[in-house]
C-alpha positions in Angstrom: 231.3 89.7 123.1 233.6 92.7 123.3 233.9 92.4 127.1 235.0 88.8 126.7 237.6 89.9 124.2 238.9 92.6 126.6 239.1 90.2 129.5 240.9 87.6 127.5 243.3 90.1 125.9 244.3 91.5 129.4 244.7 88.0 130.9 246.9 86.8 128.0 248.9 90.1 128.1 249.6 89.9 131.8 250.3 86.1 131.6 252.8 86.7 128.8 254.6 89.6 130.7 254.7 87.4 133.9 256.3 84.5 131.9 258.9 86.9 130.5 259.7 88.2 133.9 260.0 84.9 135.8 260.8 82.3 133.2 259.5 79.3 135.4 259.6 76.5 132.8 261.8 75.6 129.8 259.3 76.7 127.1 258.4 79.9 128.8 259.6 82.2 126.0 257.6 80.2 123.4 254.5 80.2 125.6 255.0 83.9 126.3 255.1 84.6 122.5 251.8 82.5 122.1 250.1 84.5 124.8 251.2 87.8 123.2 249.7 86.6 119.9 246.5 85.6 121.8 246.3 89.1 123.4 246.7 90.6 120.0 244.1 88.4 118.4 241.5 89.0 121.2 241.8 92.7 121.5 238.5 94.2 120.2 239.9 97.6 119.6 242.4 96.4 117.0 240.0 94.1 115.1 236.9 96.3 115.0 237.0 97.1 111.2 238.5 93.7 110.1 242.0 94.8 109.1 244.2 92.7 106.8 241.2 90.7 105.8 241.1 88.5 108.9 237.6 87.6 109.9 236.3 86.7 113.4 236.1 83.0 112.5 239.9 83.0 111.5 240.8 84.7 114.7 238.8 82.2 116.8 240.4 79.3 115.0 243.9 80.7 115.6 243.1 81.3 119.3 241.9 77.6 119.6 245.1 76.4 117.9 247.1 78.4 120.4 245.2 77.0 123.4 245.5 73.4 122.1 249.2 73.7 121.3 250.2 74.6 124.9 250.7 71.0 126.0 253.2 70.5 123.0 255.2 73.5 124.2 255.3 72.2 127.8 256.5 68.7 126.8 260.0 68.0 128.2 262.7 68.1 125.5 265.3 65.6 126.8 
């Protein structure tokens, strides 16, 4: 489980950094912030001892909310 957390954390971190560098779409900054939050939520080293009273279930729920809200961020705002 920790290996999946590390992989997801690095993928989200590098994706967020790439979005900050290139800015390919209109909502890139928001999407980048969401990926940074996902990288923080999935890092096993930070959440080993359950700091701030946030449980594993709450972190999984927030990660799912972040994944499912990506299409809303990418909608055109015309």
